[in-house]
Structure formats: C-alpha cells, structure tokens
C-alpha positions as CSV (number, residue, x, y, z in Angstrom):
1,X,118.4,84.8,-72.4
2,X,116.5,82.3,-74.6
3,X,113.5,83.5,-76.4
4,X,110.3,81.9,-75.1
5,X,107.9,82.8,-77.8
6,X,104.3,82.0,-77.1
7,X,104.8,81.0,-73.4
8,X,102.7,83.9,-72.0
9,X,99.9,83.1,-74.5
10,X,99.9,79.4,-73.5
11,X,99.9,80.3,-69.8
12,X,97.0,82.7,-70.3
13,X,95.0,80.1,-72.1
14,X,95.6,77.5,-69.3
15,X,94.5,80.1,-66.8
16,X,91.3,81.0,-68.7
17,X,90.5,77.3,-69.0
18,X,91.0,76.7,-65.3
19,X,88.9,79.6,-64.4
20,X,86.1,78.4,-66.8
21,X,86.2,75.0,-65.2
22,X,86.0,76.5,-61.7
23,X,83.1,78.7,-62.7
24,X,81.3,75.8,-64.4
25,X,81.8,73.6,-61.3
26,X,80.5,76.4,-59.0
27,X,77.4,76.8,-61.1
28,X,76.7,73.1,-61.2
29,X,77.1,72.8,-57.4
30,X,74.8,75.8,-56.9
31,X,72.1,74.2,-59.2
32,X,72.3,70.9,-57.3
33,X,72.0,72.7,-53.9
34,X,69.0,74.6,-55.2
35,X,67.4,71.4,-56.4
36,X,68.1,69.6,-53.1
37,X,66.7,72.5,-51.1
38,X,63.5,72.6,-53.2
39,X,63.1,68.8,-52.7
40,X,63.6,69.1,-49.0
41,X,61.1,71.9,-48.7
42,X,58.5,69.9,-50.7
43,X,59.1,66.8,-48.5
44,X,58.5,68.9,-45.4
45,X,55.3,70.4,-46.9
46,X,54.1,66.9,-48.0
47,X,54.6,65.6,-44.4
48,X,52.7,68.6,-43.0
49,X,49.9,68.1,-45.5
50,X,49.7,64.4,-44.5
51,X,49.5,65.4,-40.8
52,X,46.9,67.9,-41.5
53,X,44.8,65.3,-43.4
54,X,45.1,62.9,-40.5
55,X,44.2,65.5,-37.9
56,X,41.2,66.7,-39.9
57,X,40.0,63.1,-40.1
58,X,40.4,62.9,-36.3
59,X,38.4,66.2,-35.8
60,X,35.6,65.1,-38.1
61,X,35.3,61.6,-36.7
62,X,32.7,59.5,-38.5
63,X,31.5,57.4,-35.6
64,X,28.8,55.5,-37.4
65,X,31.0,54.6,-40.3
66,X,33.9,53.6,-38.1
67,X,31.8,51.6,-35.6
68,X,30.6,49.3,-38.5
69,X,34.2,48.4,-39.3
70,X,35.5,44.9,-38.4
71,X,39.0,44.6,-36.9
72,X,41.6,44.9,-39.7
73,X,39.2,46.7,-42.1
74,X,40.2,50.0,-43.7
75,X,38.3,53.1,-44.8
76,X,40.0,55.0,-47.5
77,X,39.1,58.7,-48.1
78,X,40.6,61.2,-50.5
79,X,40.2,64.9,-50.0
80,X,39.9,67.4,-52.8
81,X,43.3,68.2,-54.2
82,X,45.0,71.5,-53.5
83,X,47.5,71.6,-56.4
84,X,50.2,70.5,-56.3
85,X,49.2,68.8,-53.1
86,X,46.9,65.8,-52.7
87,X,46.0,63.7,-49.7
88,X,44.4,60.4,-48.8
89,X,43.4,59.2,-45.3
90,X,43.3,55.5,-44.3
91,X,41.4,54.6,-41.1
92,X,42.2,51.1,-39.9
93,X,40.4,49.4,-37.0
94,X,43.0,47.7,-34.8
95,X,40.8,46.7,-31.8
96,X,37.3,47.4,-30.5
97,X,38.3,50.9,-29.4
98,X,41.7,51.5,-31.1
99,X,42.1,52.9,-34.6
100,X,45.1,53.9,-36.7
101,X,44.7,57.0,-38.9
102,X,47.2,57.3,-41.6
103,X,47.4,60.6,-43.6
104,X,49.2,60.5,-46.9
105,X,50.4,63.7,-48.4
106,X,51.6,63.8,-52.0
107,X,53.2,66.4,-54.3
108,X,52.2,65.7,-57.8
109,X,53.3,67.4,-61.1
110,X,52.2,66.4,-64.6
111,X,50.1,63.6,-63.3
112,X,53.0,61.9,-61.6
113,X,53.6,61.7,-57.8
114,X,57.0,63.3,-57.1
115,X,57.0,63.1,-53.3
116,X,54.9,61.0,-50.8
117,X,54.9,61.2,-47.1
118,X,52.7,59.4,-44.5
119,X,51.9,60.2,-40.9
120,X,50.2,57.7,-38.6
121,X,48.2,58.6,-35.5
122,X,47.0,56.0,-33.1
123,X,43.7,56.9,-31.5
124,X,41.3,55.4,-29.1
125,X,37.5,55.7,-29.0
126,X,36.0,57.1,-25.8
127,X,32.4,57.6,-24.9
128,X,31.2,60.2,-22.4
129,X,28.3,59.9,-20.0
130,X,25.7,60.8,-22.7
131,X,27.1,58.1,-25.0
132,X,28.7,60.6,-27.4
133,X,31.9,59.2,-29.1
134,X,35.1,61.0,-29.6
135,X,38.7,60.0,-30.3
136,X,41.8,60.8,-28.3
137,X,45.4,60.1,-29.3
138,X,47.0,57.2,-27.7
139,X,49.4,58.9,-25.3
140,X,52.3,56.4,-25.6
141,X,52.5,56.9,-29.4
142,X,51.1,60.2,-30.5
143,X,52.1,60.0,-34.1
144,X,54.8,58.5,-36.3
145,X,56.2,59.2,-39.7
146,X,56.0,56.2,-42.0
147,X,58.6,55.6,-44.6
148,X,58.3,53.5,-47.7
149,X,61.2,51.5,-49.0
C-alpha cells in the first residue's frame, strides 16, 4: 500500500471550505428574503395608507371647494405625516358631477421616499332633496391601484 501522506488533511480542508460556502450562501439568501419580505410589507402598508387617505377625503368632502373647480383642475392636499408614512390626496374634476380622488401613500426614511403607492377612486356627486351634496363611488370602477413606470 502506498503512503498517502496529507490526503486526509486536504480532504478535511476541502470539506470545511465547502461547508463554509454553503453556510455563507444560506445566510445571504436568508438576508435577501428578509429584505424582500420587509419591502413587500411596506408596499402593502403604503397602499393601505393611500387608500385610507382617499377614503378620508371622500368622507370629508369639501363641497364648496370642489364645486368651484373647472373640469380638469386639481386640488392637492397633504395630510400630517405619521412617520414613516406620508400621504397626499389629489382631487380632479372629470365632469360636472364626476371626480377622481387619488390617494398617494409614501414610506419615507432619511428624507427620501423609499416606496410610493397610489389608489384612485372614481366618485360622482349627488344631491338629495334638501340640496345637500355627497359623493358616491362610481359602481363600475370602485377603485384602482395606479402604478408608475
């Protein structure tokens, strides 16, 4: 039998290096998954914050301000920030009685916007017998998520 001096040592070193590479890869993939999950959660929260802003605008309809708008004009309102969330609402007059309310929810950190989501709600203006105005969703298109490219 021939002497194989150092073969076991070399095999052990190769095994240790392979195990180290596998562990490093597993840690890297775990970190990437955690980052992706956090981003997805923040995107969902930003969309929910945008929808909340749009629904609040609908609930607190400013009839006098919106009646004075001409077709195509936009009212822009920002609500107080709830760190790290911020929101802005855009009300656009589309027709004499149809408006588009766009709520934008943002996640900001360090003064920079990380994530931005927009939700649009089409509403129509209705007046009751006493002349009081309120807005109702357009039933054919309740709301839509708007994506920026």
